[in-house]
C-alpha positions as CSV (number, residue, x, y, z in Angstrom):
1,X,74.6,97.3,60.2
2,X,73.8,99.2,63.5
3,X,73.4,102.9,63.5
4,X,76.6,103.4,65.6
5,X,78.6,101.1,63.0
6,X,77.2,103.2,60.3
7,X,78.2,106.6,62.0
8,X,81.7,105.2,62.6
9,X,82.2,104.1,59.0
10,X,80.8,107.4,57.6
11,X,83.2,109.4,59.9
12,X,86.2,107.3,58.8
13,X,85.2,107.7,55.1
14,X,85.1,111.6,55.6
15,X,88.4,111.6,57.4
16,X,90.0,109.6,54.6
17,X,88.7,112.1,52.0
18,X,90.1,115.1,54.0
19,X,93.3,113.2,54.5
20,X,93.9,112.7,50.8
21,X,92.7,116.2,49.9
22,X,95.5,117.5,52.0
23,X,97.9,116.1,49.3
24,X,97.3,118.1,46.1
25,X,100.3,116.6,44.2
26,X,99.0,113.0,44.7
27,X,98.3,110.8,41.9
28,X,94.8,111.9,40.4
29,X,93.3,108.5,40.5
30,X,94.0,108.4,44.3
31,X,92.4,111.5,44.8
32,X,89.5,110.6,42.8
33,X,88.6,107.4,44.8
34,X,91.2,106.3,47.4
35,X,88.9,103.4,48.5
36,X,88.6,101.7,45.1
37,X,91.6,102.9,43.1
38,X,94.5,102.3,45.6
39,X,94.8,98.6,44.6
40,X,96.3,99.8,41.2
41,X,98.9,102.1,42.7
42,X,102.2,100.5,43.7
43,X,103.0,100.2,47.3
44,X,105.9,102.6,47.2
45,X,103.8,105.4,45.5
46,X,101.1,104.9,48.0
47,X,103.6,104.9,50.8
48,X,105.3,108.1,49.7
49,X,101.9,109.8,49.6
50,X,101.1,108.7,53.2
51,X,104.5,109.9,54.5
52,X,103.9,113.3,53.1
53,X,100.3,113.4,54.6
54,X,101.5,112.1,58.0
55,X,103.8,115.2,58.0
56,X,101.0,117.5,57.1
57,X,98.7,116.2,59.8
58,X,101.4,116.2,62.7
59,X,102.6,119.1,64.7
60,X,106.0,119.2,66.3
61,X,106.9,121.0,69.6
62,X,108.7,124.4,69.6
63,X,112.2,124.4,71.1
64,X,112.7,120.7,71.2
65,X,116.0,119.5,72.4
66,X,116.8,117.5,69.3
67,X,116.9,118.9,65.7
68,X,113.2,117.9,65.2
69,X,111.6,121.1,66.6
70,X,108.9,122.9,64.6
71,X,110.7,124.8,61.8
72,X,111.6,128.2,63.2
73,X,111.9,130.1,60.0
74,X,110.2,130.1,56.5
75,X,113.3,128.5,54.9
76,X,113.8,125.9,57.5
77,X,112.4,122.5,56.1
78,X,110.6,119.6,57.3
79,X,112.7,116.5,56.8
80,X,111.5,113.0,56.0
81,X,114.3,110.3,56.3
82,X,114.1,107.0,54.8
83,X,116.3,104.0,55.9
84,X,116.4,101.2,53.3
85,X,114.1,101.0,50.3
86,X,115.8,103.4,47.8
87,X,113.0,103.2,45.2
88,X,110.6,104.6,47.8
89,X,113.1,107.5,48.6
90,X,113.3,108.3,44.9
91,X,109.6,108.6,44.5
92,X,109.4,110.6,47.7
93,X,112.0,113.1,46.5
94,X,109.9,113.6,43.4
95,X,106.8,113.9,45.3
96,X,107.8,116.5,47.9
97,X,109.5,118.7,45.4
98,X,107.9,122.1,45.5
99,X,105.5,121.1,48.4
100,X,105.0,123.3,51.4
101,X,103.8,122.1,54.9
102,X,102.5,125.1,56.9
103,X,104.7,127.4,54.7
104,X,107.9,125.3,55.1
105,X,109.6,123.3,52.3
106,X,110.0,119.5,52.6
107,X,113.1,117.5,52.1
108,X,113.5,113.8,51.7
109,X,116.8,112.4,52.6
110,X,118.4,109.0,53.0
111,X,119.2,107.7,56.5
112,X,122.6,106.3,56.2
113,X,123.4,105.7,60.0
114,X,122.2,106.8,63.4
115,X,123.8,110.3,63.2
116,X,121.1,111.1,60.6
117,X,118.1,110.2,62.8
118,X,117.5,113.4,65.0
119,X,117.6,115.6,61.9
120,X,114.3,114.0,60.8
121,X,110.9,115.1,61.6
122,X,109.6,111.8,60.2
123,X,111.6,108.7,59.9
124,X,110.6,105.7,57.8
125,X,112.3,102.4,58.2
126,X,112.2,99.5,55.7
127,X,112.3,96.0,57.3
128,X,115.5,95.2,55.2
129,X,118.5,97.4,54.5
130,X,119.6,98.7,51.0
131,X,122.0,96.5,48.9
132,X,124.8,98.7,50.0
133,X,124.1,97.8,53.7
134,X,123.5,101.5,54.7
135,X,120.4,102.2,56.9
136,X,119.7,101.7,60.6
137,X,118.2,98.6,62.0
138,X,114.8,99.2,63.3
139,X,115.5,98.3,67.1
140,X,118.7,100.4,67.1
141,X,116.8,103.4,65.6
142,X,113.9,103.1,68.1
143,X,116.4,103.0,70.9
144,X,118.2,106.0,69.6
145,X,114.9,108.0,69.2
146,X,113.2,106.9,72.3
147,X,111.5,110.0,73.8
148,X,112.4,112.3,70.7
149,X,109.8,114.1,68.7
150,X,110.3,112.0,65.6
151,X,107.4,110.4,63.9
152,X,108.6,106.9,63.3
153,X,106.9,104.7,60.4
154,X,107.5,101.3,59.2
155,X,105.6,98.4,57.6
156,X,107.7,95.9,59.8
157,X,105.7,93.4,62.0
158,X,105.2,94.3,65.6
159,X,106.7,97.8,64.9
160,X,104.4,99.6,67.6
161,X,105.3,96.9,70.1
162,X,109.1,97.7,69.6
163,X,108.3,101.4,70.3
164,X,107.5,102.7,66.8
165,X,104.5,105.2,66.2
166,X,103.0,104.3,63.0
167,X,102.8,100.9,61.4
168,X,101.6,100.5,57.8
169,X,100.0,97.3,56.7
170,X,98.0,96.0,53.7
171,X,94.5,94.7,53.8
172,X,92.1,93.8,50.9
173,X,94.7,95.3,48.5
174,X,94.6,98.7,50.3
175,X,97.3,100.3,52.4
176,X,96.3,101.1,55.9
177,X,98.0,102.1,59.2
178,X,97.9,101.8,63.0
179,X,98.9,104.5,65.4
180,X,100.4,104.3,68.9
181,X,98.6,107.7,69.7
182,X,99.7,107.7,73.6
183,X,103.4,107.0,72.7
184,X,103.3,109.9,70.1
185,X,101.8,112.3,72.6
186,X,104.5,111.3,75.1
187,X,107.1,112.1,72.7
188,X,105.7,115.6,72.2
189,X,103.8,115.2,69.0
190,X,100.4,116.3,68.2
191,X,98.4,114.3,65.7
192,X,95.4,115.8,64.0
193,X,92.1,114.2,64.8
194,X,91.5,113.4,61.1
195,X,94.6,111.3,61.1
196,X,93.6,109.4,64.3
197,X,90.2,108.8,62.9
198,X,91.7,106.7,60.1
199,X,93.9,104.4,62.4
200,X,92.7,101.4,64.2
201,X,92.6,101.8,68.0
202,X,95.8,100.5,69.4
203,X,97.1,100.0,73.0
204,X,100.7,99.3,73.2
205,X,102.2,97.2,76.0
206,X,98.9,96.0,77.6
């Protein structure tokens, strides 16, 4: 291994440790060794932890035109919305209970239709709707949120190419993610360098 490759690998491992340490309520075995233990954690549990940490490592603008400005008072919550995947939402609701992000509570809510989208700071989209048909198709959601400061996340294939900001994927039994960093900045979001260090470099539309 070259010196440069070693430095990059060590930097990513350090960033990963800091990323998980930002989530004190996470399952203890994930905190103990996220590289080797994540294979025994179910995908929804790991995804819920990722969503909360994405929230912790993202800054929203003040005075945004939509409902997704940085919270203006201590009682104003950060909102994570989930479209589809009710088991994930149930786990996320339990995970965020009592959690504070920069002094603000965190609420996890169900995205039932497009009217729920702009109330979210972070919106997760399952590739398939819930059994009752509620939820927003990914392409319709991304059209509605184009240019809005909402951190969109999904495991759907080609999510970044469609205009999404964070795409989750599994490799070697681990959950990983790609980030469209330029698109996130264009939407007014500021992503922490620790978060960016964990993602693969992605250029969308080129």
